[in-house]
C-alpha positions in Angstrom: -79.3 -260.6 138.4 -80.0 -258.0 135.7 -81.5 -259.1 132.4 -78.3 -258.5 130.5 -76.2 -260.5 133.0 -78.8 -263.3 132.7 -78.7 -263.1 128.9 -74.9 -263.3 129.0 -75.0 -266.4 131.3 -77.5 -268.1 129.0 -75.4 -267.4 126.0 -72.3 -268.7 127.8 -74.1 -271.9 128.8 -75.4 -272.3 125.2 -71.9 -272.0 123.9 -70.6 -274.5 126.4 -73.4 -277.0 125.6 -72.7 -276.7 121.8 -69.0 -277.2 122.5 -69.7 -280.3 124.6 -72.0 -281.7 121.9 -69.3 -281.3 119.3 -66.8 -283.0 121.5 -69.2 -285.9 122.0 -69.6 -286.2 118.3 -65.8 -286.3 117.9 -65.6 -289.0 120.5 -68.4 -291.0 118.8 -66.5 -290.8 115.5 -63.3 -291.9 117.2 -65.1 -294.8 118.9 -66.6 -296.0 115.6 -63.2 -295.8 113.9 -61.6 -297.7 116.8 -64.4 -300.3 116.6 -63.9 -300.8 112.9 -60.1 -301.1 113.3 -60.6 -303.6 116.1 -62.8 -305.8 113.9 -60.2 -305.6 111.2 -57.5 -306.7 113.6 -59.6 -309.6 114.9 -60.0 -310.8 111.3 -56.3 -310.6 110.7 -55.5 -312.5 113.9 -58.1 -315.1 113.0 -56.5 -315.6 109.6 -53.0 -315.8 111.2 -54.2 -318.4 113.7 -55.7 -320.4 110.8 -52.4 -320.4 108.9 -50.4 -321.3 112.0 -52.7 -324.2 112.8 -52.2 -325.6 109.2 -48.4 -325.7 109.6 
């Protein structure tokens, strides 16, 4: 492989890695948001169960 071809391959791989890292960060953010929403729903369900038990 010529040096220019190798340099192009390296740059292509670098771009792919950067893109994958950004996607991982988006997935982490989505997971954190989902986790927070889940905790909120658990609290609401707990409150509803408490109200239903009182009636």
